[in-house]
C-alpha positions in Angstrom: -56.8 -24.2 -14.5 -58.0 -25.4 -17.9 -59.2 -22.8 -20.3 -62.9 -22.5 -20.7 -64.9 -21.8 -23.8 -67.6 -19.2 -23.5 -70.9 -18.9 -25.4 -72.4 -15.4 -25.8 -74.8 -16.1 -23.0 -71.9 -17.3 -20.8 -70.1 -14.1 -21.4 -73.2 -12.2 -20.5 -73.2 -13.9 -17.2 -69.6 -13.0 -16.5 -70.2 -9.4 -17.5 -73.2 -9.3 -15.1 -70.9 -10.2 -12.3 -68.7 -7.1 -13.0 -69.2 -4.7 -10.1 -68.0 -1.8 -12.1 -71.0 0.5 -13.0 -71.8 0.7 -16.7 -74.1 3.0 -18.6 -75.6 0.1 -20.5 -75.2 -3.6 -20.7 -73.7 -4.7 -24.1 -75.7 -7.3 -26.1 -74.5 -10.9 -26.2 -73.2 -10.3 -29.7 -71.0 -7.5 -28.7 -69.7 -9.4 -25.7 -68.8 -12.3 -28.0 -66.8 -10.0 -30.1 -64.9 -8.5 -27.2 -64.6 -11.2 -24.4 -62.2 -9.0 -22.5 -65.2 -6.8 -21.6 -66.4 -9.6 -19.4 -63.5 -9.1 -16.9 -63.8 -7.1 -13.8 -61.0 -4.5 -13.8 -60.1 -5.3 -10.2 -60.8 -8.1 -7.7 -63.7 -7.6 -5.3 -62.9 -6.3 -1.9 -62.6 -8.9 0.7 -65.6 -9.1 3.1 -65.1 -6.9 6.1 -62.9 -8.5 8.7 -64.9 -10.1 11.5 -63.5 -9.6 15.0 -64.9 -12.3 17.3 -64.3 -10.2 20.3 -66.3 -7.4 18.9 -69.5 -9.3 18.4 -72.2 -8.3 20.9 -73.1 -10.9 23.5 -76.7 -11.2 22.3 -75.6 -11.9 18.7 -72.9 -14.3 19.9 -75.5 -16.3 21.8 -78.0 -16.3 19.0 -75.3 -17.6 16.5 -74.1 -20.2 18.9 -77.7 -21.4 19.7 -78.5 -21.9 16.0 -75.1 -23.5 15.3 -74.0 -20.6 13.1 -71.2 -19.2 15.2 -68.4 -21.7 14.3 -69.2 -21.7 10.5 -69.2 -17.9 10.6 -65.9 -17.7 12.4 -64.4 -20.3 10.0 -65.6 -18.5 6.9 -64.4 -15.2 8.2 -61.0 -16.6 9.0 -60.6 -18.0 5.5 -61.7 -14.7 3.9 -59.1 -12.8 5.9 -56.4 -15.3 5.0 -57.0 -15.2 1.2 -58.0 -11.5 0.8 -54.7 -10.5 -0.8 -54.4 -13.4 -3.2 -54.0 -12.1 -6.7 -55.6 -13.7 -9.7 -55.2 -13.0 -13.4 -58.1 -11.7 -15.5 -58.4 -15.0 -17.3 -58.5 -17.0 -14.0 -61.1 -14.7 -12.6 -63.3 -15.0 -15.7 -63.0 -18.8 -15.6 -63.8 -18.9 -11.9 -66.9 -16.8 -12.4 -68.1 -18.9 -15.3 -67.5 -22.1 -13.3 -69.5 -20.7 -10.4 -72.4 -19.8 -12.7 -72.4 -23.3 -14.1 -72.3 -24.9 -10.7 -75.3 -22.8 -9.6 -77.2 -23.8 -12.8 -77.2 -20.3 -14.0 -77.4 -20.1 -17.8 -78.6 -16.5 -18.5 -78.3 -13.0 -17.1 -81.9 -13.2 -15.9 -81.2 -16.4 -13.9 -78.2 -14.7 -12.4 -80.1 -11.7 -11.2 -82.8 -13.9 -9.8 -80.2 -16.0 -7.9 -78.6 -12.9 -6.5 -81.9 -11.5 -5.3 -82.9 -14.9 -3.8 -79.6 -15.1 -1.9 -79.5 -11.3 -1.0 -76.1 -11.1 -2.8 -74.5 -8.2 -4.5 -72.5 -8.6 -7.7 -69.3 -8.2 -5.7 -70.5 -10.9 -3.2 -71.1 -13.3 -6.1 -67.7 -12.6 -7.6 -66.1 -13.2 -4.2 -67.9 -16.6 -3.9 -66.9 -17.5 -7.4 -63.2 -16.7 -6.9 -62.9 -18.1 -3.3 -62.0 -21.7 -4.2 -59.1 -20.6 -6.5 -58.0 -18.0 -3.9 -57.8 -20.8 -1.3 -55.9 -23.1 -3.6 -53.4 -20.3 -4.3 -53.0 -19.5 -0.6 -52.4 -23.2 0.2 -49.7 -23.4 -2.5 -48.0 -20.3 -1.2 -48.1 -21.1 2.5 -48.6 -24.8 3.1 -47.4 -26.8 0.1 -43.8 -26.9 1.4 -45.1 -29.0 4.3 -47.3 -31.2 2.2 -44.8 -34.1 1.8 -44.0 -34.3 5.5 -47.7 -34.6 6.2 -48.2 -37.2 3.5 -45.4 -39.4 5.0 -47.0 -39.1 8.4 -50.4 -40.1 7.1 -49.5 -42.5 4.4 -50.8 -45.5 6.2 -54.2 -43.8 6.5 -54.2 -42.9 2.8 -53.5 -46.3 1.3 -56.6 -47.8 -0.2 -57.8 -51.4 -0.3 -60.4 -53.4 -2.1 -61.4 -56.6 -0.3 -64.1 -59.3 -0.1 -65.9 -59.6 3.2 -68.6 -61.9 4.6 -69.7 -61.5 8.1 -72.0 -63.8 10.1 -72.7 -64.2 13.8 -72.3 -68.0 13.9 -68.7 -69.3 14.2 -69.7 -72.7 12.7 -71.3 -71.1 9.7 -68.3 -68.8 9.2 -66.0 -71.9 9.2 -68.2 -73.8 6.8 -68.3 -70.8 4.4 -64.6 -70.4 4.6 -63.9 -74.1 3.7 -66.3 -74.0 0.8 -64.5 -71.0 -0.7 -61.0 -72.4 0.1 -61.9 -75.7 -1.5 -63.5 -74.2 -4.6 -66.9 -75.5 -3.7 -68.4 -72.0 -3.4 -68.0 -68.6 -4.9 -67.2 -65.8 -2.4 -69.6 -63.3 -4.2 -72.5 -65.7 -4.3 -72.0 -66.8 -0.7 -71.8 -63.2 0.5 -75.0 -62.3 -1.4 -76.7 -65.3 0.4 -75.3 -65.4 3.9 -73.7 -62.0 4.7 -75.3 -60.1 7.5 -73.7 -56.7 6.9 -74.0 -54.1 4.1 -71.6 -56.1 2.0 -74.5 -58.4 1.2 -75.7 -55.8 -1.3 -72.3 -55.6 -3.0 -71.8 -59.4 -3.2 -69.0 -59.1 -0.6 -67.0 -56.4 -2.3 -65.8 -53.5 -0.1 -63.9 -50.5 -1.5 -61.8 -48.9 -2.7 -61.7 -47.4 0.8 -58.9 -46.0 3.0 -57.2 -48.9 4.8 -57.6 -47.4 8.2 -61.3 -46.8 7.7 -61.8 -50.4 8.7 -61.7 -51.8 12.2 -58.1 -51.7 13.5 -58.0 -55.5 13.7 -59.4 -55.9 10.2 -57.0 -53.2 8.9 -54.0 -55.0 10.3 -55.1 -58.3 8.8 -55.5 -56.6 5.4 -52.2 -54.9 5.6 -50.3 -58.2 6.2 -52.3 -60.1 3.5 -51.4 -60.9 -0.1 -53.9 -60.1 -2.8 -56.1 -63.1 -3.4 -55.2 -64.7 0.0 -58.3 -66.0 1.8 -58.1 -65.5 5.6 -59.5 -68.0 8.1 -62.6 -66.8 10.1 -61.7 -63.8 12.2 -63.7 -62.7 15.2 -64.4 -59.0 15.8 -66.9 -58.2 18.5 -70.0 -60.3 17.8 -69.1 -61.0 14.2 -67.2 -63.8 12.5 -65.5 -62.5 9.3 -64.4 -64.4 6.2 -61.9 -62.1 4.5 -60.0 -61.9 1.2 -57.8 -59.0 0.1 -58.4 -58.2 -3.6 -56.0 -55.3 -4.1 -53.9 -52.8 -2.1 -53.4 -49.4 -3.6 -50.6 -47.6 -1.9 -51.0 -43.8 -1.8 -48.5 -41.8 -3.9 -47.3 -38.3 -3.5 -48.3 -36.9 -6.8 -49.6 -33.4 -7.6 -53.1 -34.2 -6.6 -51.9 -35.5 -3.2 -49.6 -32.5 -2.7 -52.6 -30.2 -3.1 -54.8 -32.4 -0.8 -52.2 -32.3 1.9 -51.7 -28.6 1.6 -55.5 -28.1 1.9 -55.6 -30.3 5.0 -52.8 -28.2 6.6 -54.8 -25.0 5.8 -57.9 -26.4 7.3 -56.0 -27.3 10.5 -54.7 -23.8 10.6 -58.2 -22.4 10.2 -59.5 -24.6 13.1 -56.6 -23.4 15.3 -57.4 -19.8 14.5 -61.1 -20.3 15.4 -60.2 -22.0 18.6 -58.0 -19.1 19.5 -60.8 -16.7 18.8 -63.1 -18.7 21.0 -60.5 -18.8 23.8 -59.9 -15.1 23.6 -63.6 -14.4 23.7 -64.0 -16.7 26.8 -61.1 -15.0 28.5 -62.4 -11.6 27.9 -65.8 -12.5 29.2 -64.3 -14.1 32.3 -62.6 -10.8 33.1 -65.8 -8.8 33.1 -66.9 -8.4 36.8 
């Protein structure tokens, strides 16, 4: 993680997140002299483990009715998974400062007001601040070794395209517009802005960059087999007639960012499987009650 520069006020925010009791809060000036004072001596304890089977039926039903059950189970599963991840003092301080910046907190007073409004303790805030980095570290340790395999399996879905599109409902009009573009008698962008019936009208026909398979399967296959700059004859998809031209194809590459992305996807899948298992176990336990 890149190093962060701290103003005296920023250090005061980090210090205010320190769950260790102190007799008096140092002034911003003293914090600026001794930035190490802003670090918590130990990571916050993980939130208490949530056992789905132990939730009372009444609470389970309330959470489910208000669509809070699945998010709660997911968050609890993530917390249990990353509870033992170790971070350095510098990483923890940077994570806390990034969290404060994300929340728009620029002073100790704003921090305390935020904690009060959200019913958070200092330890809760530290946990929230450090959670994204803990998840990243957990993914690196447990899932990154499978990232390339997942990338190869999903590569066709990850390739991105930019293309020009003009859709109309009249076949004759589509043919006329295609010929005008092909013969140089009309500009694709201008014709799309005038005649297109889809959202591409507002972008003068340009779509993307978007994942290739985000498009309709027939359209995606046509784009995949096209050459950049190649104008396609009118293509019918459902009630539409499309005039299409591939502008560029951006094949996905397995770089560091993609490696992290694939590892996070694998982690998210694991979380979903764990939650489904908890739901199934709870349903099974309930079915056994006479």
